[in-house]
C-alpha positions in Angstrom: -8.4 -13.3 -15.4 -9.2 -9.8 -15.2 -12.3 -10.5 -13.1 -10.4 -12.8 -10.7 -8.2 -9.9 -9.8 -10.3 -6.8 -10.2 -12.5 -7.4 -7.2 -9.5 -7.7 -4.8 -7.8 -4.5 -6.3 -11.0 -2.6 -5.7 -11.3 -3.8 -2.2 -8.8 -1.3 -1.1 -11.1 1.5 -2.5 -13.9 1.0 0.0 -15.9 4.2 0.8 -15.6 6.1 4.2 -18.4 5.2 6.4 -21.2 7.7 6.1 -20.9 10.5 8.7 -17.4 9.5 9.9 -14.9 12.3 10.6 -11.8 10.7 9.3 -10.7 9.6 5.8 -12.2 6.0 6.2 -10.4 2.9 5.1 -6.7 3.8 4.2 -4.9 0.5 3.8 -5.5 -3.2 3.5 -3.1 -6.2 4.4 -4.6 -9.4 2.8 -4.2 -12.2 5.2 -5.3 -14.9 3.0 -7.9 -15.6 0.3 -10.8 -14.8 2.7 -9.7 -12.4 5.4 -8.0 -9.0 5.3 -6.9 -6.4 8.0 -8.0 -3.0 7.1 -6.8 0.2 8.6 -9.7 2.7 9.1 -8.9 6.1 10.2 -12.5 7.0 10.6 -12.4 5.0 13.7 -8.8 4.7 14.3 -8.7 1.1 14.4 -7.6 -2.2 12.6 -10.5 -4.2 11.5 -10.4 -7.9 10.4 -12.8 -8.3 7.5 -14.3 -11.6 6.1 -14.6 -11.1 2.4 -16.7 -14.3 2.1 -19.3 -13.0 4.3 -20.2 -9.6 2.7 -17.5 -7.7 4.4 -18.4 -8.7 8.1 -16.1 -7.4 10.5 -14.9 -10.4 12.7 -12.2 -8.8 14.8 -10.9 -5.2 15.6 -8.3 -3.4 17.6 -8.8 0.3 18.6 -5.3 2.1 18.2 -5.9 4.6 20.9 -6.9 4.7 24.5 -10.8 4.8 24.7 -10.8 7.8 27.0 -9.7 9.9 24.1 -12.2 8.7 21.7 -13.5 12.3 21.2 -10.1 13.9 21.0 -9.1 13.0 17.4 -5.7 14.9 17.9 -4.6 11.8 20.0 -5.5 9.2 17.4 -2.9 7.4 15.6 -4.7 7.8 12.1 -3.0 5.0 10.2 -2.3 5.3 6.6 -0.5 2.0 5.7 -0.3 -1.6 7.4 1.7 -4.7 6.6 2.7 -8.0 8.1 3.9 -11.4 6.9 2.7 -15.1 7.1 4.9 -15.9 10.1 5.2 -12.3 11.5 4.2 -11.8 15.2 3.8 -8.2 14.4 1.5 -5.9 12.4 3.2 -2.8 11.4 1.6 0.5 10.9 2.5 4.0 9.6 1.0 7.2 10.1 2.1 10.5 8.5 4.7 11.1 11.3 5.6 7.8 13.0 5.7 4.0 12.4 4.5 1.4 14.9 4.6 -2.2 15.7 1.6 -4.1 17.1 2.6 -7.2 18.9 0.4 -10.2 18.1 -0.4 -13.3 20.2 0.2 -15.2 17.1 0.5 -14.5 13.4 -2.6 -13.3 11.6 -2.4 -16.1 9.1 -2.7 -18.6 12.1 -5.8 -16.9 13.4 -7.2 -16.8 9.8 -6.5 -20.4 9.2 -8.4 -21.2 12.4 -11.3 -18.9 11.7 -10.7 -17.4 15.0 -9.6 -13.8 15.7 -10.5 -13.6 19.5 -6.7 -13.2 20.2 -6.5 -10.1 18.0 -7.9 -7.7 20.6 -5.1 -9.0 23.0 -2.5 -7.1 20.7 -0.2 -4.3 22.1 1.2 -1.4 20.1 4.3 0.7 20.5 6.2 3.3 18.7 8.8 1.8 16.3 11.7 3.9 15.0 15.0 2.1 15.2 18.1 3.9 15.9 19.6 2.9 12.6 17.1 5.1 10.8 18.6 8.2 12.2 16.2 11.1 13.5 12.6 11.0 12.6 12.0 13.8 10.2 8.6 14.4 11.9 7.5 16.3 8.7 4.2 14.5 8.0 5.9 12.8 4.8 6.0 9.3 6.0 4.3 6.9 3.6 3.7 3.2 3.4 5.1 0.0 4.9 5.7 -3.3 3.0 6.9 -6.7 4.4 7.7 -9.5 2.1 5.2 -12.4 2.7 8.1 -14.7 3.8 9.4 -12.2 6.1 12.7 -12.0 4.2 12.7 -8.1 3.9 10.8 -5.0 5.2 10.7 -1.5 4.4 9.2 1.8 5.4 8.8 4.6 2.8 9.2 8.3 3.6 8.6 10.7 0.6 12.3 11.1 0.2 13.8 7.8 1.4 13.3 4.0 2.1 14.3 2.6 5.4 14.9 -1.2 5.9 14.3 -3.3 9.1 13.8 -6.9 10.2 10.0 -7.7 10.1 10.4 -10.9 11.9 12.6 -9.6 14.8 11.7 -5.8 15.3 14.0 -4.1 17.7 15.2 -0.5 18.4 18.8 -1.6 17.8 18.1 -3.7 14.8 21.2 -3.9 12.8 19.2 -4.4 9.6 17.6 -0.9 10.2 18.9 1.8 8.0 18.2 4.1 5.2 18.7 2.1 2.0 17.2 4.3 -0.8 17.0 8.1 -1.4 15.3 10.0 -4.1 18.7 10.9 -5.5 19.5 7.3 -6.4 19.4 6.4 -10.1 16.2 4.9 -11.2 14.3 7.2 -8.6 15.7 10.4 -10.1 14.3 13.0 -7.6 10.7 11.8 -7.7 9.0 12.0 -4.3 7.7 8.6 -3.1 3.9 8.2 -2.6 3.7 4.4 -1.8 5.6 1.2 -1.5 4.9 -2.5 -2.2 7.0 -5.8 -2.8 6.2 -7.5 -6.0 4.7 -11.1 -5.7 7.9 -12.6 -6.9 9.7 -10.7 -4.0 12.4 -9.7 -6.5 11.5 -6.2 -6.5 10.1 -3.2 -4.6 7.5 -0.9 -6.2 7.9 2.7 -5.5 5.2 4.9 -6.9 5.7 8.7 -7.5 3.5 11.3 -9.2 4.6 10.4 -12.8 6.5 7.1 -12.4 6.7 3.7 -10.9 10.3 2.7 -9.9 11.2 -1.1 -9.9 14.0 -1.6 -7.3 15.7 -5.0 -7.3 15.9 -6.6 -4.0 16.8 -10.1 -5.2 19.4 -10.6 -7.8 20.7 -13.6 -9.8 22.9 -14.7 -6.9 19.9 -14.6 -4.5 21.3 -11.6 -2.8 19.8 -8.2 -2.2 21.7 -5.4 -3.7 20.5 -3.0 -1.2 22.4 -4.9 1.4 25.6 -3.8 -0.5 24.4 -0.3 -0.8 23.5 -0.8 -4.5 20.2 0.7 -5.8 19.5 -1.2 -9.0 16.2 0.5 -10.4 14.4 1.3 -13.5 11.4 3.5 -14.0 7.9 2.8 -15.7 6.7 6.3 -17.0 3.0 6.0 -16.0 2.0 9.7 -17.1 3.8 9.0 -20.5 1.9 6.0 -21.2 -1.5 6.9 -19.8 -2.1 10.6 -20.4 -3.3 10.1 -23.8 -6.5 9.0 -22.3 -7.2 12.6 -21.4 -5.7 14.5 -24.4 -2.3 14.8 -23.0 -3.5 16.3 -19.6 -0.8 15.7 -17.0 -1.5 13.0 -14.6 -0.5 11.9 -10.9 -0.3 8.4 -9.5 -0.7 7.2 -5.9 0.0 3.5 -6.1 0.8 0.5 -8.3 0.4 -3.2 -8.0 1.7 -5.9 -10.3 -0.5 -9.0 -11.1 0.8 -12.2 -12.5 4.0 -10.5 -13.7 2.1 -9.1 -17.0 -0.3 -6.5 -15.5 0.5 -3.3 -13.8 -2.4 -1.8 -12.1 -2.0 1.9 -11.2 -4.3 4.2 -9.3 -4.2 7.9 -10.5 -6.1 10.8 -11.8 -5.7 13.9 -14.0 -4.1 17.0 -12.4 -6.7 19.3 -13.9 -10.1 18.8 -15.4 -12.4 21.0 -17.5 -15.4 19.1 -15.8 -14.4 19.6 -12.2 -11.9 21.1 -9.8 -11.9 17.9 -7.6 -11.6 14.8 -10.0 -11.9 11.3 -8.5 -9.3 8.6 -9.1 -9.4 5.6 -11.5 -7.5 2.4 -12.0 -5.5 2.0 -15.1 -3.9 -1.3 -16.5 -0.8 -1.6 -18.4 0.4 -4.9 -20.0 4.0 -6.3 -20.3 5.2 -7.4 -23.8 7.7 -10.1 -23.5 8.9 -9.4 -27.2 9.4 -5.7 -26.8 10.3 -6.0 -23.2 8.4 -3.1 -22.1 5.1 -2.0 -20.7 2.4 -0.6 -23.0 -1.4 -0.2 -23.7 -2.6 1.9 -20.8 -6.3 1.4 -20.4 -8.6 2.8 -17.8 -10.6 -0.2 -16.4 -12.5 1.4 -13.4 -13.5 4.8 -12.1 -12.7 8.1 -13.7 -9.8 10.3 -13.1 -11.4 13.2 -14.9 -15.0 13.4 -13.6 -16.2 14.7 -10.1 -15.0 12.7 -7.0 -17.8 10.6 -5.8 -18.6 7.1 -4.6 -20.7 5.1 -7.0 -21.1 1.3 -7.0 -20.9 -0.3 -10.4 -18.9 -2.4 -12.8 -15.6 -1.0 -14.2 -16.5 2.1 -16.1 -19.6 2.7 -14.2 -17.9 2.9 -10.7 -16.7 6.2 -9.3 -14.3 6.8 -6.6 -13.4 9.5 -4.2 -10.0 11.2 -4.4 -9.3 9.9 -0.8 -8.4 6.4 -2.2 -4.4 6.2 -2.4 -3.8 2.5 -2.1 -4.6 -0.7 -3.8 -4.0 -4.3 -2.8 -4.1 -7.5 -4.5 -5.8 -10.5 -2.6 -4.2 -14.0 -3.0 -5.8 -16.8 -5.0 -5.2 -20.5 -5.4 -2.9 -20.0 -8.3 -1.3 -16.5 -7.4 
């Protein structure tokens, strides 16, 4: 089981292209078991990658006008992307703004037909619905996450989460509003680093430096508590569970993904190291215990959050990652 999920999770940690001027791949949206969309800030583009063909690029869309190729200050510099199976838009965030990319047809349709020729016909616009209020413009915008069935959609800022209609994005979207702040119970003042839906679509995963917060978005009556201005959340203390690996040294975390409901994979590092001033990142796995009804057994399964940041190919412990990797993604499989 671990092997089945490990490769897709590591896919989001692809190294930046040699000689590139940007940060390289920053976010992955898995389209299906074979194809993924990758936001690459080194070329300011969305790339469509075929995982069955050695990572071949089978489609791309450059996010800036080609006449400013050499002026990186005018690039969008995406940090997160998301869409859904029937969505006719791909959504992006940069540090300061969110965007909607209109597609000729959903990415899954293109993938099912093994043809991404229409992807280059996409168009992109700013996206900041009036219901979100004024854009803070403080370089603290984080990730975007759309439920795979399009039932809910959210953009995260370091201090808040905003909802919108991923199927029908509009500046006057009535669903667009601020639904979570860091002052809410279960967030407890922790600044948000990243956001994901769980596979069950019952919770949002908000990762902060020391915690992962699970926010309920589908209750026992099949309603979303956030629609009633209720934030129902609990925290998983990642630092508490994992810092024993480094003799109690404090840690920080960038992203978390849940696999099969029983495994939490977290991306993080030590905040200080005697070995280097610039440690890389590692992937840690925690396991859910039904009997105790809690997470436990944090183990490091890939990379090192204590050693020098570097890119080294390898299996599990032998691999090493740069500190630029801040997001993980899980590719779908036949049974998940």
